C-alpha positions as CSV (number, residue, x, y, z in Angstrom):
1,X,119.8,119.7,86.3
2,X,121.3,119.8,89.8
3,X,122.2,116.9,92.0
4,X,122.0,116.4,95.8
5,X,124.5,114.7,98.0
6,X,123.6,114.0,101.6
7,X,125.8,112.2,104.1
8,X,124.9,111.5,107.8
9,X,128.0,110.4,109.6
10,X,127.8,109.0,113.1
11,X,129.4,106.5,115.5
12,X,129.1,102.9,114.4
13,X,125.6,101.9,113.2
14,X,124.7,98.2,114.0
15,X,125.3,96.2,110.9
16,X,121.8,94.6,111.0
17,X,120.3,98.1,110.7
18,X,122.4,99.6,107.9
19,X,120.8,98.4,104.7
20,X,117.2,99.2,105.9
21,X,118.2,102.6,107.3
22,X,119.8,103.6,104.0
23,X,116.6,102.5,102.2
24,X,114.5,104.4,104.6
25,X,116.6,107.6,104.2
26,X,116.2,107.4,100.4
27,X,112.4,106.9,100.6
28,X,111.9,109.6,103.2
29,X,113.9,112.2,101.4
30,X,112.7,111.5,97.9
31,X,109.0,111.4,99.0
32,X,109.4,114.7,100.9
33,X,111.0,116.4,97.8
34,X,108.3,115.1,95.5
35,X,105.5,116.1,97.9
36,X,107.0,119.6,97.8
37,X,106.8,119.7,94.0
38,X,110.3,118.7,92.9
39,X,111.1,115.8,90.6
40,X,114.3,113.8,90.1
41,X,115.8,111.4,87.6
42,X,117.4,108.9,89.9
43,X,118.5,108.2,93.5
44,X,120.8,105.7,95.1
45,X,121.6,105.0,98.8
46,X,124.9,103.9,100.3
47,X,126.0,102.9,103.7
48,X,129.1,102.0,105.8
49,X,129.4,101.3,109.5
50,X,129.7,105.1,110.1
51,X,127.7,106.8,107.5
52,X,124.4,106.8,105.5
53,X,124.7,108.5,102.1
54,X,122.2,109.5,99.5
55,X,123.0,110.5,95.9
56,X,120.0,112.1,94.1
57,X,120.5,113.0,90.4
58,X,118.6,115.3,88.1
59,X,116.7,117.2,90.8
60,X,114.6,120.2,89.5
61,X,115.9,123.6,90.6
62,X,112.6,124.8,91.9
63,X,109.0,123.6,92.3
64,X,106.3,124.8,89.8
65,X,103.9,127.6,90.5
66,X,100.6,126.4,91.8
67,X,97.1,127.8,91.3
68,X,94.3,126.5,93.5
69,X,90.6,127.2,93.6
70,X,89.0,127.2,97.0
71,X,85.2,127.0,96.9
72,X,83.5,129.0,99.5
73,X,80.0,129.4,100.9
74,X,76.9,131.1,99.3
75,X,77.0,134.9,99.1
76,X,74.0,134.8,101.4
77,X,75.7,132.7,104.0
78,X,76.1,134.0,107.6
79,X,79.1,136.2,108.4
80,X,80.7,133.5,110.5
81,X,80.8,131.0,107.6
82,X,82.3,133.7,105.3
83,X,84.9,134.7,107.9
84,X,86.0,131.0,108.1
85,X,86.3,130.8,104.3
86,X,88.5,134.0,104.3
87,X,90.7,132.5,106.9
88,X,91.1,129.2,105.0
89,X,91.9,131.0,101.8
90,X,94.2,133.5,103.4
91,X,92.1,136.5,102.2
92,X,91.8,139.7,104.2
93,X,88.4,140.8,102.7
94,X,85.5,139.2,100.8
95,X,86.1,141.6,98.0
96,X,89.3,139.6,97.1
97,X,87.1,136.6,96.3
98,X,85.3,136.0,93.1
99,X,81.5,135.4,92.9
100,X,80.4,132.4,90.7
101,X,76.8,131.7,89.7
102,X,75.3,128.3,89.7
103,X,71.8,127.8,88.1
104,X,70.8,125.4,91.0
105,X,72.8,126.6,94.0
106,X,72.8,130.4,93.3
107,X,75.8,132.6,93.8
108,X,78.8,131.5,95.9
109,X,82.3,132.7,96.6
110,X,85.5,131.3,95.1
111,X,89.1,132.2,96.1
112,X,91.9,131.9,93.5
113,X,95.1,131.2,95.5
114,X,98.4,131.4,93.7
115,X,101.4,129.8,95.3
116,X,104.7,130.6,93.7
117,X,107.2,127.8,93.3
118,X,110.1,127.5,95.8
119,X,113.8,127.0,95.2
120,X,115.0,123.5,95.7
121,X,117.5,124.8,98.2
122,X,114.7,126.2,100.4
123,X,112.7,123.0,100.2
124,X,115.7,120.8,101.1
125,X,116.6,123.0,104.0
126,X,113.0,122.8,105.1
127,X,112.4,119.1,105.0
128,X,115.8,117.6,106.1
129,X,115.7,118.5,109.9
130,X,112.4,116.8,110.4
131,X,113.4,113.7,108.5
132,X,116.6,113.3,110.5
133,X,115.0,114.1,113.9
134,X,112.2,111.6,113.3
135,X,114.2,108.9,111.6
136,X,112.6,105.4,112.2
137,X,115.4,103.6,113.9
138,X,114.3,100.4,115.7
139,X,116.4,101.5,118.6
140,X,118.0,104.9,119.2
141,X,119.7,107.0,121.8
142,X,119.8,110.7,122.8
143,X,122.9,112.7,122.1
144,X,124.0,116.2,121.6
145,X,124.4,119.2,123.8
146,X,120.6,119.8,123.8
147,X,120.3,116.8,126.1
148,X,122.6,118.3,128.7
149,X,121.1,120.1,131.7
150,X,120.7,123.9,131.2
151,X,123.9,125.6,132.4
152,X,126.2,122.7,131.9
153,X,129.0,123.3,129.5
154,X,130.8,120.8,127.3
155,X,133.5,121.9,124.8
156,X,132.6,125.5,125.2
157,X,128.9,124.8,124.3
158,X,126.1,125.5,126.8
159,X,123.5,122.8,127.3
160,X,120.0,123.8,126.4
161,X,118.3,121.5,128.9
162,X,115.7,120.6,126.2
163,X,114.7,117.4,124.4
164,X,117.6,116.3,122.2
165,X,117.6,114.4,118.9
166,X,117.4,110.6,119.0
167,X,119.8,108.8,116.6
168,X,120.9,105.2,116.6
169,X,124.4,106.3,117.6
170,X,125.6,109.9,118.2
171,X,125.4,111.9,115.0
172,X,128.8,113.6,114.3
173,X,128.5,115.5,111.0
174,X,126.2,116.2,108.1
175,X,127.1,116.9,104.4
176,X,124.5,118.4,102.2
177,X,125.6,119.7,98.8
178,X,123.4,120.8,95.9
179,X,124.3,122.0,92.4
180,X,124.9,121.2,88.7
181,X,127.0,118.3,87.7
182,X,129.9,120.4,86.3
183,X,129.6,123.8,88.0
184,X,130.1,124.8,91.6
185,X,127.9,123.3,94.2
186,X,126.5,125.0,97.3
187,X,126.1,123.9,100.9
188,X,122.6,123.8,102.2
189,X,123.4,124.7,105.9
190,X,120.5,123.4,108.0
191,X,121.2,122.8,111.7
192,X,120.3,120.0,114.1
193,X,121.3,120.1,117.7
194,X,124.4,122.2,117.1
195,X,125.5,120.2,114.0
196,X,125.4,122.4,110.9
197,X,125.3,120.7,107.5
198,X,128.4,121.5,105.5
199,X,130.8,120.1,102.9
200,X,133.3,118.3,105.2
201,X,133.4,114.6,105.9
202,X,136.0,112.3,107.4
203,X,137.6,109.1,106.2
204,X,138.7,105.9,108.0
205,X,139.0,106.8,111.6
206,X,142.4,105.0,112.0
207,X,144.0,105.4,108.6
208,X,142.7,108.8,107.5
209,X,141.0,110.7,110.3
210,X,141.6,114.1,108.7
211,X,138.8,116.3,107.4
212,X,137.9,116.0,103.7
213,X,136.3,118.8,101.8
214,X,133.9,117.5,99.0
215,X,132.1,119.2,96.2
216,X,129.8,116.6,94.6
217,X,129.2,112.8,94.7
218,X,131.9,111.7,92.3
219,X,134.8,113.4,94.1
220,X,133.2,112.4,97.5
221,X,133.5,108.7,96.5
222,X,137.0,109.2,95.2
223,X,138.1,111.1,98.3
224,X,136.7,108.5,100.6
225,X,138.5,105.7,98.7
226,X,141.8,107.5,99.2
227,X,140.9,107.9,102.8
228,X,140.4,104.1,103.1
229,X,136.6,104.1,103.0
230,X,134.8,101.8,100.5
231,X,131.4,103.4,100.2
232,X,129.5,100.7,98.3
233,X,128.4,97.9,100.7
234,X,127.8,95.4,97.9
235,X,131.3,96.0,96.6
236,X,132.6,95.4,100.1
237,X,130.6,92.2,100.2
238,X,131.9,91.0,96.9
239,X,135.5,91.8,97.8
240,X,135.2,90.0,101.1
241,X,133.7,86.9,99.5
242,X,136.2,86.6,96.7
243,X,139.2,87.3,98.9
244,X,138.0,84.8,101.4
245,X,137.5,82.2,98.7
246,X,141.0,82.9,97.3
247,X,142.8,82.7,100.7
248,X,141.0,79.5,101.5
249,X,141.9,78.0,98.1
250,X,145.5,79.0,98.4
251,X,145.7,77.0,101.7
252,X,144.1,73.9,100.1
253,X,140.7,74.7,101.7
254,X,137.3,76.0,100.7
255,X,135.2,78.7,102.4
256,X,132.0,77.6,104.2
257,X,129.8,80.4,102.8
258,X,127.3,82.2,105.0
259,X,125.2,84.9,103.4
260,X,123.9,86.3,106.7
261,X,127.4,86.5,108.1
262,X,128.7,88.1,104.9
263,X,126.1,90.8,105.1
264,X,127.0,91.4,108.7
265,X,130.7,91.6,108.4
266,X,130.4,93.9,105.3
267,X,128.6,96.3,107.7
268,X,131.4,96.1,110.3
269,X,134.2,97.4,108.1
270,X,134.8,100.4,105.9
271,X,138.1,99.1,104.4
272,X,138.0,95.2,104.5
273,X,141.1,93.0,104.8
274,X,140.7,89.3,104.7
275,X,143.0,87.3,107.0
276,X,143.3,83.6,108.1
277,X,143.6,82.4,111.7
278,X,144.1,79.0,113.2
279,X,143.2,76.9,116.2
280,X,144.3,73.5,117.5
281,X,143.1,70.4,115.6
282,X,142.0,68.8,118.8
283,X,139.0,71.1,118.8
284,X,137.8,69.4,115.6
285,X,136.4,66.6,117.8
286,X,133.6,69.0,118.6
287,X,130.6,68.8,116.2
288,X,131.1,71.1,113.2
289,X,127.9,72.9,113.9
290,X,129.1,74.0,117.3
291,X,132.5,75.1,116.0
292,X,130.9,77.1,113.2
293,X,128.4,78.8,115.5
294,X,131.0,79.5,118.2
295,X,133.3,81.2,115.7
296,X,130.5,83.0,113.9
297,X,128.7,84.3,117.0
298,X,131.7,85.3,119.1
299,X,134.2,86.5,116.5
300,X,132.1,87.1,113.3
301,X,134.5,84.8,111.4
302,X,134.0,82.2,108.6
303,X,135.0,78.6,108.9
304,X,136.7,76.5,106.2
305,X,136.8,72.8,105.3
306,X,139.1,70.6,103.2
307,X,138.5,71.1,99.5
308,X,135.8,68.7,98.2
309,X,134.7,67.7,101.7
310,X,130.9,67.7,102.3
311,X,131.2,67.4,106.1
312,X,133.8,68.3,108.7
313,X,135.9,71.5,109.0
314,X,139.5,72.5,109.0
315,X,141.3,74.2,111.9
316,X,141.6,77.5,109.9
317,X,139.1,80.3,110.1
318,X,138.7,83.5,108.1
319,X,138.4,86.9,109.7
320,X,137.7,90.3,108.3
321,X,139.7,93.2,109.6
322,X,139.0,97.0,109.2
323,X,142.7,97.8,109.4
324,X,145.5,97.5,106.9
325,X,148.0,96.5,109.5
326,X,151.7,97.2,109.0
327,X,152.7,93.7,110.2
328,X,150.4,92.1,107.6
329,X,147.8,91.3,110.2
330,X,149.9,89.0,112.4
331,X,148.8,90.6,115.7
332,X,145.1,90.7,114.6
333,X,145.2,87.0,113.6
334,X,147.0,86.1,116.9
335,X,144.4,88.1,119.0
336,X,141.5,86.5,117.2
337,X,143.0,83.1,117.5
338,X,143.3,83.5,121.3
339,X,139.6,84.4,121.6
340,X,138.5,81.6,119.2
341,X,140.5,79.0,121.2
342,X,139.0,80.3,124.5
343,X,135.5,80.0,123.1
344,X,136.1,76.6,121.6
345,X,137.5,75.4,124.9
346,X,134.1,76.4,126.4
347,X,132.3,74.6,123.6
348,X,134.3,71.4,124.2
349,X,133.4,71.6,127.8
350,X,129.7,71.8,127.0
351,X,130.0,68.9,124.5
352,X,131.7,66.7,127.1
353,X,129.4,67.6,130.0
354,X,126.3,66.9,127.9
355,X,127.4,63.3,127.5
356,X,127.9,62.7,131.2
357,X,125.5,61.9,134.1
358,X,123.5,64.6,135.9
359,X,124.4,64.8,139.6
360,X,120.8,64.5,140.9
361,X,119.5,61.3,139.2
362,X,117.6,60.2,142.4
363,X,115.3,63.2,142.1
364,X,114.4,62.4,138.4
365,X,112.9,58.9,138.9
366,X,109.3,60.1,138.9
367,X,109.7,62.0,135.7
368,X,111.6,59.1,134.1
369,X,108.7,56.7,135.0
370,X,106.2,59.2,133.5
371,X,107.9,59.2,130.1
372,X,109.4,55.7,130.1
373,X,112.9,57.1,130.3
374,X,116.2,55.2,130.9
375,X,118.2,57.2,133.4
376,X,121.4,55.4,132.4
377,X,121.3,57.4,129.2
378,X,122.4,61.1,129.2
379,X,119.6,62.4,126.9
380,X,116.9,60.6,128.9
381,X,118.3,62.3,132.0
382,X,117.9,65.7,130.4
383,X,114.3,65.0,129.4
384,X,113.6,63.9,133.0
385,X,115.3,67.1,134.3
386,X,113.2,69.2,131.9
387,X,110.0,67.7,133.3
388,X,111.2,67.7,136.9
389,X,112.1,71.4,136.8
390,X,108.5,72.2,135.5
391,X,110.0,74.5,132.8
392,X,107.2,76.6,131.4
393,X,106.2,76.4,127.8
394,X,103.5,79.0,128.0
395,X,101.8,80.4,131.1
396,X,98.4,79.3,129.8
397,X,99.6,76.0,128.2
398,X,101.6,74.5,131.0
399,X,105.1,73.1,131.2
400,X,107.3,71.6,128.6
401,X,106.7,68.2,130.3
402,X,102.9,68.6,129.9
403,X,103.4,69.7,126.3
404,X,105.4,66.6,125.6
405,X,102.7,64.4,127.1
406,X,100.1,66.1,124.8
407,X,102.3,65.6,121.7
408,X,102.9,62.0,122.7
409,X,99.2,61.2,122.8
410,X,98.6,63.1,119.5
411,X,101.6,61.4,117.8
412,X,100.2,58.0,118.7
413,X,96.9,58.9,117.0
414,X,98.8,60.2,113.9
415,X,101.1,57.2,113.6
416,X,98.1,55.1,112.7
417,X,97.4,57.5,109.9
418,X,101.0,58.0,108.6
419,X,102.0,54.4,108.9
420,X,105.0,55.2,111.0
421,X,106.3,52.7,113.6
422,X,104.4,53.7,116.7
423,X,107.2,52.7,119.1
424,X,109.8,54.7,117.3
425,X,107.5,57.7,117.1
426,X,106.9,57.5,120.9
427,X,110.6,57.3,121.6
428,X,111.3,60.2,119.4
429,X,108.6,62.4,121.0
430,X,109.8,61.8,124.5
431,X,113.4,62.8,123.5
432,X,112.6,65.6,121.1
433,X,112.7,68.4,123.7
434,X,115.5,66.8,125.9
435,X,118.3,68.9,124.4
436,X,116.7,72.0,125.8
437,X,118.5,71.0,129.0
438,X,121.9,70.5,127.4
439,X,124.6,73.0,127.8
440,X,125.3,73.2,124.1
441,X,121.8,74.3,123.3
442,X,121.8,76.6,126.3
443,X,124.7,78.4,124.7
444,X,123.4,78.2,121.2
445,X,119.6,77.8,121.1
446,X,119.6,77.6,117.3
447,X,121.2,74.1,117.7
448,X,118.0,72.7,119.3
449,X,117.1,69.5,117.5
450,X,120.4,69.1,115.8
451,X,122.3,68.5,119.1
452,X,119.5,66.2,120.2
453,X,120.1,64.1,117.1
454,X,123.9,63.9,117.8
455,X,123.4,63.0,121.5
456,X,120.7,60.4,120.5
457,X,123.1,58.6,118.1
458,X,125.8,58.7,120.7
459,X,123.6,56.8,123.2
460,X,122.5,54.2,120.5
461,X,119.1,55.4,119.5
462,X,117.5,54.2,116.2
463,X,118.6,56.4,113.3
464,X,114.9,57.2,112.6
465,X,114.4,58.4,116.2
466,X,117.6,60.5,116.0
467,X,116.5,62.0,112.7
468,X,113.0,62.8,114.0
469,X,114.5,64.6,117.0
470,X,116.3,67.0,114.7
471,X,113.4,67.2,112.2
472,X,110.5,67.7,114.6
473,X,111.0,71.5,113.9
474,X,110.7,71.1,110.2
475,X,109.8,72.4,107.8
476,X,110.6,75.8,109.3
477,X,109.6,77.9,106.4
478,X,108.5,77.6,102.7
479,X,111.9,76.6,101.5
480,X,113.1,74.4,104.4
481,X,113.4,70.7,103.8
482,X,110.8,68.2,105.2
483,X,111.4,65.5,107.8
484,X,113.3,62.5,106.4
485,X,110.9,59.7,107.0
486,X,107.5,58.7,108.4
487,X,108.7,58.8,112.0
488,X,110.0,62.3,111.6
489,X,107.0,63.7,109.8
490,X,104.6,62.1,112.4
491,X,106.5,63.8,115.2
492,X,106.7,67.1,113.3
493,X,102.9,67.0,112.6
494,X,102.1,66.3,116.2
495,X,104.4,69.1,117.4
496,X,102.9,71.7,115.0
497,X,99.3,70.6,115.6
498,X,99.7,70.7,119.3
499,X,101.1,74.3,119.0
500,X,98.2,75.4,116.8
501,X,95.4,73.8,118.8
502,X,96.9,75.0,122.1
503,X,97.2,78.7,121.0
504,X,93.7,78.5,119.4
505,X,92.3,77.2,122.7
506,X,93.7,80.2,124.6
507,X,92.7,82.6,121.9
508,X,96.2,83.7,121.0
509,X,95.7,83.8,117.2
510,X,97.7,85.8,114.7
511,X,96.2,89.3,114.0
512,X,97.2,91.3,111.0
513,X,101.0,91.3,110.6
514,X,101.5,90.1,114.2
515,X,102.2,86.5,114.7
516,X,104.5,86.2,117.8
517,X,104.3,82.4,118.0
518,X,104.9,81.8,114.3
519,X,101.5,80.1,113.9
520,X,101.2,80.8,110.2
521,X,104.6,79.1,109.7
522,X,103.4,76.1,111.8
523,X,100.2,75.8,109.7
524,X,102.1,76.1,106.4
525,X,104.5,73.4,107.7
526,X,101.5,71.1,108.3
527,X,100.1,71.9,104.8
528,X,103.5,71.2,103.2
529,X,103.9,67.8,105.0
530,X,100.3,66.7,104.1
531,X,100.6,67.7,100.4
532,X,104.3,66.9,99.7
533,X,104.3,63.6,101.6
534,X,100.8,62.8,100.5
535,X,99.3,62.3,104.0
536,X,95.6,61.6,104.2
537,X,94.8,63.4,107.5
538,X,91.2,64.4,108.4
539,X,92.2,67.6,110.2
540,X,88.9,68.1,112.1
541,X,89.4,64.8,113.9
542,X,92.6,66.4,115.4
543,X,92.0,70.1,115.7
544,X,88.2,70.0,116.4
545,X,87.8,73.7,115.7
546,X,86.2,75.1,112.5
547,X,88.0,78.4,112.9
548,X,91.4,76.7,113.1
549,X,90.4,74.7,110.0
550,X,89.6,77.9,108.2
551,X,93.1,79.1,109.2
552,X,94.6,76.0,107.5
553,X,92.5,76.8,104.4
554,X,94.1,80.2,104.3
555,X,97.6,78.6,104.4
556,X,96.5,76.1,101.8
557,X,95.4,78.8,99.5
558,X,98.8,80.6,99.8
559,X,100.6,77.3,99.2
560,X,98.6,76.4,96.1
561,X,98.8,79.9,94.6
562,X,102.6,79.8,95.1
563,X,102.5,76.5,93.2
564,X,100.7,78.2,90.3
565,X,97.0,77.3,91.0
566,X,94.4,79.9,90.1
567,X,92.5,81.5,93.0
568,X,89.1,80.8,91.4
569,X,90.0,77.1,91.0
570,X,91.0,76.9,94.6
571,X,87.7,78.6,95.7
572,X,85.7,76.2,93.5
573,X,87.0,73.1,95.2
574,X,87.5,74.3,98.8
575,X,84.4,74.1,100.9
576,X,84.3,75.4,104.5
577,X,84.1,71.8,105.9
578,X,86.8,70.3,103.7
579,X,89.4,68.9,106.1
580,X,91.3,66.5,103.8
581,X,93.7,69.0,102.3
582,X,95.4,66.4,100.0
583,X,92.0,65.7,98.5
584,X,91.4,69.4,97.9
585,X,94.8,69.7,96.2
586,X,94.0,66.8,93.9
587,X,90.6,68.2,93.0
588,X,92.2,71.6,92.2
589,X,94.8,69.8,90.0
590,X,92.2,67.9,88.0
591,X,89.9,70.9,87.7
592,X,92.8,73.0,86.4
593,X,93.5,70.5,83.7
594,X,89.8,70.2,82.8
595,X,88.9,73.9,82.5
596,X,91.8,74.6,80.2
597,X,90.7,71.9,77.8
598,X,88.2,72.7,75.0
599,X,85.5,70.5,76.4
600,X,86.0,72.1,79.8
601,X,85.8,75.6,78.6
602,X,82.5,74.9,76.7
603,X,81.0,73.0,79.5
604,X,81.9,75.8,81.9
605,X,80.1,78.3,79.7
606,X,77.0,76.1,79.4
607,X,77.0,75.4,83.2
608,X,77.4,79.1,84.0
609,X,74.5,79.9,81.7
610,X,72.3,77.2,83.4
611,X,73.2,78.2,87.0
612,X,72.8,81.9,86.3
613,X,69.3,81.4,84.7
614,X,68.3,79.1,87.6
615,X,69.6,81.6,90.2
616,X,67.6,84.4,88.6
617,X,64.4,82.4,88.6
618,X,64.9,81.2,92.1
619,X,65.4,84.9,93.2
620,X,62.1,85.8,91.6
621,X,60.4,83.0,93.4
622,X,59.7,80.9,90.3
623,X,58.6,77.4,91.1
624,X,61.4,74.8,90.5
625,X,60.3,71.2,90.5
626,X,61.8,69.0,93.2
627,X,62.9,66.5,90.6
628,X,62.8,66.0,86.9
629,X,59.7,64.3,85.5
630,X,60.2,62.1,82.4
631,X,56.6,62.7,81.5
632,X,57.1,66.4,81.2
633,X,60.1,66.2,78.9
634,X,58.5,67.1,75.5
635,X,61.5,67.9,73.3
636,X,64.3,65.6,72.1
637,X,67.0,68.1,73.4
638,X,65.7,68.0,76.9
639,X,65.2,64.2,76.9
640,X,68.8,63.9,75.7
641,X,70.1,66.3,78.3
642,X,68.3,64.4,81.1
643,X,69.7,61.1,79.9
644,X,73.2,62.6,79.8
645,X,72.9,64.2,83.3
646,X,71.7,60.9,84.7
647,X,74.7,59.0,83.2
648,X,77.3,61.7,84.0
649,X,76.1,62.1,87.6
650,X,76.4,58.3,88.2
651,X,79.8,58.1,86.6
652,X,81.2,61.2,88.2
653,X,80.0,60.2,91.7
654,X,81.5,56.8,91.3
655,X,84.8,58.4,90.2
656,X,84.8,60.8,93.1
657,X,84.2,58.0,95.5
658,X,87.3,56.4,94.1
659,X,89.1,59.8,94.3
660,X,89.7,59.6,90.6
661,X,89.0,63.3,89.8
662,X,90.3,63.1,86.3
663,X,87.7,60.4,85.5
664,X,85.0,62.5,87.2
665,X,85.9,65.4,84.9
666,X,85.8,63.1,81.8
667,X,82.3,61.9,82.8
668,X,81.1,65.5,83.2
669,X,82.7,66.5,79.8
670,X,80.0,64.3,78.1
671,X,77.5,66.9,79.1
672,X,79.0,69.5,76.8
673,X,77.1,68.6,73.6
674,X,73.7,68.0,75.2
675,X,73.9,71.2,77.2
676,X,74.7,73.2,74.1
677,X,71.9,71.6,72.1
678,X,69.4,72.2,75.0
679,X,70.0,75.9,75.0
680,X,69.8,76.1,71.2
681,X,66.5,74.1,71.0
682,X,64.7,74.6,74.2
683,X,62.9,77.6,75.7
684,X,63.2,77.2,79.5
685,X,60.5,79.7,80.4
686,X,57.7,77.8,78.8
687,X,54.1,79.2,79.1
688,X,53.1,76.0,80.8
689,X,54.1,76.3,84.5
690,X,54.7,72.6,85.0
691,X,56.9,72.3,81.9
692,X,58.8,75.5,83.0
693,X,59.3,74.1,86.6
694,X,60.5,70.8,85.1
695,X,63.0,72.5,82.8
696,X,64.3,74.5,85.7
697,X,64.8,71.2,87.6
698,X,66.9,70.1,84.6
699,X,69.1,73.2,85.2
700,X,69.3,72.3,88.9
701,X,70.4,68.8,87.9
702,X,73.2,70.3,85.9
703,X,74.4,72.3,88.9
704,X,74.2,69.3,91.1
705,X,76.0,67.0,88.7
706,X,79.0,69.4,88.3
707,X,78.8,70.1,92.0
708,X,80.0,66.6,92.8
709,X,83.5,67.8,91.8
710,X,83.5,71.6,92.2
711,X,81.4,74.7,92.5
712,X,81.6,75.8,88.8
713,X,79.9,79.1,89.6
714,X,83.1,80.3,91.3
715,X,85.3,79.7,88.2
716,X,86.0,82.8,86.1
717,X,85.8,82.7,82.3
């Protein structure tokens, strides 16, 4: 069966877009071919900074013939309806249609339309231009001679003055080859904006810029390899990583690995060469985080550290070149070293300035008094400056200073619940946003919190305060660590709860996939802190909004399901007004253990039978007694059940009051035998109305007894 090779070669594609773009190309092309009636055995996408490539194997040579029946109107229908049917079916006269009889509907027309299959070459040529023209780049630019004004000439080509194709970077050539694995392939020569698909590509633009004629995928890969282009991005990543580790080890160092940076640099080079640069050791006085980000952000380079060291860096960095330089990379290393030293010089300047006094301390006294700040300390000065500048947090939620004041009040309330030192919590809150006014965070916003911690320790703050300044953002996702201690988790809770209540108050809630303020992440962070640090927090006393509580319930469900809890178990224990999420989680844990036990399974079956029978009778309007009457209990089985319900309800309620849900389940498990006996020996719908109402009240008592722990009706099985 034939194979298809497609290559779209352009100027440099941004590294962050390459992997997704290649995946999009594969999906768009294979979906279009399948929709057109072709099948294939396998497809794989490839990408480099200058090309997207698709290799499709085992493609059928043509689509199958199709036969379609188009049902038309009655033979007695008006001429206008029949004419519309003929147009739809592509018939020139009604005599070309068949007449079919239906016993109920009478005679009506049917058109039998046969569509012969099409050659794969025709289908490919037909679908490719639309896919390429409408490719879903996040950002794109117009290029090609069609975008030139009519009458303008460039390279001997006249501009069309029409709408040109949009592509992420100007498209330069297209390869489209189709044919059997071992025989000759053919070019499918579709055209886009003057670029005609062919069998010619180009290698590395410095080392091998000459044209390369290709026949099929295997010789395409081999030819590119000779022309200094490594097509497989994952192979480039693997090579970069291992060579970087090796060169670091050879110099007595180890690589500080960074998966995001590795993905990016593998998308910047077609023929990677790993080199090592240096900078002066004096720069190691700068915090490692600043050095790492400076080198990563500005030069896309990796940092190293001494072998076995957990902290600190060395003055060697690793860079990835796209050129196999004749001098072994000396000039490249020298040039990168110059840029790195210049950037580190800037970083050292930021670091030093942030530890000095601001020039306008006199203007900050009012803000300092508002937040109990000490203007002799650099970080306090930055917080006062943040407030004095009236820096906006959100147009409808006021300034950063106003936000800190809100968080401060909330944190005081929360400290009483978490058991954190109130004074340390207050100090951490008023300094938590101060590093927003530092030059280091101004240059590298991702260092917010971390720089605050460093500056706090430098000015002698308590270690818990310093840790809380860094951790007030945490957890920043499902796998991020939690704050280190009670001070940190209190500040983090206050920060997230203020964010959520604020945006709920101005009706800026997440909708569908849109969540611009990361409110789902904030709510999940609250859930994780509460459950993993076992915080007993009555949420409604803080958020005061039932809709926001429901939002927390949604995040709680996601969290518990990720932890392995069954959705029906969660629904059984989670009531709309439940605002103690830790208690809900404990109920779910106890209920899970119970319903998987033999007693639990049997009691669940009996309880479901009782509640279903009761619900059916209630729906019919059958009278159910308000309470069970001992005098109307005639049979031993119903007397035994009532005694068991009375005892189990008492014991379960007492256990629930002590929050001992396992004991509550054990108390309810004693209902199993009397419930089973009741349904074996007792007819609920007795002819005597009073006895029937009393027995239905027994069923209601079963529902109420189990309801002290969970809604058993929501549990499947």
